[in-house]
C-alpha positions as CSV (number, residue, x, y, z in Angstrom):
1,M,75.2,83.4,168.9
2,E,75.0,80.5,167.1
3,E,76.6,78.1,169.9
4,T,73.7,79.2,172.2
5,L,71.3,78.8,169.7
6,L,72.5,75.0,168.9
7,E,72.4,74.0,172.6
8,I,68.7,75.7,172.8
9,L,68.2,73.6,169.5
10,E,69.6,70.6,171.3
11,D,67.4,70.6,174.4
12,I,64.5,70.6,172.2
13,N,65.1,68.2,169.9
14,S,68.7,66.3,169.8
15,D,67.9,64.1,166.8
16,I,67.9,66.5,164.3
17,D,71.2,67.7,162.6
18,Y,70.9,71.3,162.6
19,K,73.8,72.5,161.0
20,T,73.1,70.7,157.6
21,E,69.1,71.1,157.6
22,T,66.9,73.3,156.2
23,A,63.4,72.3,156.5
24,I,62.9,72.0,160.2
25,I,59.4,73.4,159.9
26,D,58.2,72.4,156.6
27,D,59.5,68.7,157.0
28,G,57.6,69.0,160.6
29,L,60.9,68.3,162.6
30,L,59.9,70.5,164.9
31,D,55.9,70.8,166.5
32,S,54.1,73.5,167.7
33,F,55.1,72.9,171.3
34,D,58.4,72.7,170.3
35,I,58.2,75.9,168.9
36,V,56.8,77.8,171.7
37,A,59.3,76.8,173.8
38,L,61.9,77.5,171.3
39,V,60.5,81.3,170.8
40,G,61.0,81.6,174.6
41,E,64.2,80.2,174.7
42,M,65.2,82.4,172.0
43,N,63.6,85.5,173.6
44,D,65.4,84.8,177.0
45,A,68.8,84.0,175.8
46,F,68.8,86.9,172.8
47,D,66.9,89.8,174.4
48,I,64.5,89.8,171.8
49,N,60.9,89.6,171.2
50,I,60.2,87.2,168.6
51,S,56.0,88.8,167.6
52,V,53.6,86.9,166.0
53,V,54.6,88.0,162.5
54,D,57.7,86.7,162.7
55,L,56.2,83.0,163.4
56,I,56.6,81.7,159.7
57,P,58.3,79.0,158.3
58,E,61.1,80.7,156.4
59,N,62.3,81.9,159.8
60,F,63.0,78.9,161.3
61,N,63.4,76.3,158.6
62,S,67.3,76.4,159.3
63,L,70.1,77.3,162.0
64,Q,71.0,80.0,159.6
65,A,67.3,81.3,159.3
66,M,66.9,81.4,162.9
67,L,70.4,83.5,163.3
68,A,69.5,85.6,160.5
69,L,66.3,86.6,162.6
70,V,68.1,87.1,165.8
71,D,70.3,89.3,164.2
72,K,67.2,91.0,162.4
73,L,65.4,91.6,165.9
74,Q,68.3,92.7,167.7
75,N,69.9,95.4,165.1
76,G,66.4,96.5,163.8
């Protein structure tokens, strides 16, 4: 799952070190268009539905936060 998510993120913006970055959203490293693309790709790749309530910076500030969100949505 981590490798798939990293591939998605690299396709969106390859200038970010996703393995170490912990403030991707707070530091403005991804813009709103990037987030829309990311959510769509994550929904498709992991067969999940990221809803509006999940669209908070805490869920997207780091690779680990995004993995936790996918895990939560897949496993209820």
